[in-house]
VEXLOTI-65864 format. One record per residue (C-alpha): residue number from 1; residue in three letters; y, z, x. Coordinates in steps of 0.001 Angstrom, whole numbers, always signed. Layout:
BEGIN
+-----+------+---------+---------+---------+
: pos : code :       v :       w :       u :
+-----+------+---------+---------+---------+
: NUM :  ALA :       Y :       Z :       X :
...
+-----+------+---------+---------+---------+
// end
This chain:
BEGIN
+-----+------+---------+---------+---------+
: pos : code :       v :       w :       u :
+-----+------+---------+---------+---------+
:   1 :  UNK :  +13374 :  +14234 :  -21290 :
:   2 :  UNK :  +12093 :  +11993 :  -24046 :
:   3 :  UNK :  +12896 :   +8693 :  -22298 :
:   4 :  UNK :  +11334 :   +9728 :  -18988 :
:   5 :  UNK :   +8276 :   +7892 :  -17672 :
:   6 :  UNK :   +5863 :  +10154 :  -15756 :
:   7 :  UNK :   +5547 :   +9289 :  -12068 :
:   8 :  UNK :   +1772 :   +8995 :  -12435 :
:   9 :  UNK :   +2305 :   +6124 :  -14907 :
:  10 :  UNK :   +4792 :   +4385 :  -12621 :
:  11 :  UNK :   +2485 :   +4825 :   -9609 :
:  12 :  UNK :    -521 :   +3457 :  -11488 :
:  13 :  UNK :   +1455 :    +418 :  -12611 :
:  14 :  UNK :   +2774 :    -188 :   -9080 :
:  15 :  UNK :    -761 :     -15 :   -7681 :
:  16 :  UNK :   -2045 :   -2481 :  -10261 :
:  17 :  UNK :    +904 :   -4789 :   -9586 :
:  18 :  UNK :    +251 :   -4688 :   -5832 :
:  19 :  UNK :   -3402 :   -5612 :   -6282 :
:  20 :  UNK :   -2437 :   -8402 :   -8676 :
:  21 :  UNK :      +6 :   -9766 :   -6080 :
:  22 :  UNK :   -2829 :   -9888 :   -3527 :
:  23 :  UNK :   -4878 :  -12059 :   -5864 :
:  24 :  UNK :   -2054 :  -14466 :   -6622 :
:  25 :  UNK :     +94 :  -14628 :   -3492 :
:  26 :  UNK :   +1146 :  -18109 :   -2442 :
:  27 :  UNK :   +2035 :  -17972 :   +1239 :
:  28 :  UNK :   +4198 :  -21092 :   +1111 :
:  29 :  UNK :   +6362 :  -19609 :   -1612 :
:  30 :  UNK :   +6264 :  -15935 :    -659 :
:  31 :  UNK :   +6766 :  -16533 :   +3067 :
:  32 :  UNK :   +7433 :  -13273 :   +4924 :
:  33 :  UNK :   +7347 :  -11158 :   +1758 :
:  34 :  UNK :   +3617 :  -11927 :   +1404 :
:  35 :  UNK :   +2809 :   -9214 :   +3928 :
:  36 :  UNK :   +4363 :   -6462 :   +1801 :
:  37 :  UNK :   +1480 :   -6447 :    -679 :
:  38 :  UNK :   -1056 :   -6404 :   +2127 :
:  39 :  UNK :    +684 :   -3488 :   +3839 :
:  40 :  UNK :    +865 :   -1586 :    +561 :
:  41 :  UNK :   -2839 :   -2191 :     -64 :
:  42 :  UNK :   -3672 :    -910 :   +3419 :
:  43 :  UNK :   -1647 :   +2221 :   +2694 :
:  44 :  UNK :   -3436 :   +2730 :    -629 :
:  45 :  UNK :   -6800 :   +2366 :   +1092 :
:  46 :  UNK :   -5812 :   +4792 :   +3833 :
:  47 :  UNK :   -4678 :   +7273 :   +1175 :
:  48 :  UNK :   -8258 :   +7302 :    -103 :
:  49 :  UNK :  -10084 :   +7221 :   +3230 :
:  50 :  UNK :   -7859 :   +9505 :   +5295 :
:  51 :  UNK :   -5248 :  +11275 :   +3139 :
:  52 :  UNK :   -3459 :  +12650 :   +6223 :
:  53 :  UNK :   -3007 :   +9222 :   +7855 :
:  54 :  UNK :    +780 :   +9398 :   +7664 :
:  55 :  UNK :    +793 :  +12295 :  +10130 :
:  56 :  UNK :    -677 :   +9972 :  +12764 :
:  57 :  UNK :   +1262 :   +6810 :  +11893 :
:  58 :  UNK :   +3739 :   +7155 :  +14756 :
:  59 :  UNK :    +905 :   +7624 :  +17283 :
:  60 :  UNK :    +114 :   +3899 :  +16879 :
:  61 :  UNK :   +3289 :   +2455 :  +15415 :
:  62 :  UNK :   +2895 :    -871 :  +13617 :
:  63 :  UNK :    -879 :    -810 :  +14185 :
:  64 :  UNK :   -2858 :    +547 :  +11250 :
:  65 :  UNK :   -6234 :    -384 :  +12718 :
:  66 :  UNK :   -6703 :   +2891 :  +14614 :
:  67 :  UNK :   -5937 :   +4826 :  +11439 :
:  68 :  UNK :   -8981 :   +3303 :   +9738 :
:  69 :  UNK :  -11315 :   +4669 :  +12412 :
:  70 :  UNK :  -13278 :   +7782 :  +11564 :
:  71 :  UNK :  -11722 :  +10985 :  +12921 :
+-----+------+---------+---------+---------+
// end
């Protein structure tokens, strides 16, 4: 389709936007939504370090720390 944007372009833009939010987040204004960028960045880092991290996510729900440890 001529008006379609490839997912790789959308994903790259979303990643850049997430990292930009980390640099400019104002906790007083963002409040609870400030953590979304940090969680997304942790997921992006885990995707690079341990691509299969999602398989083990429910082993330590809501705690990403163990997922950063070497297998």
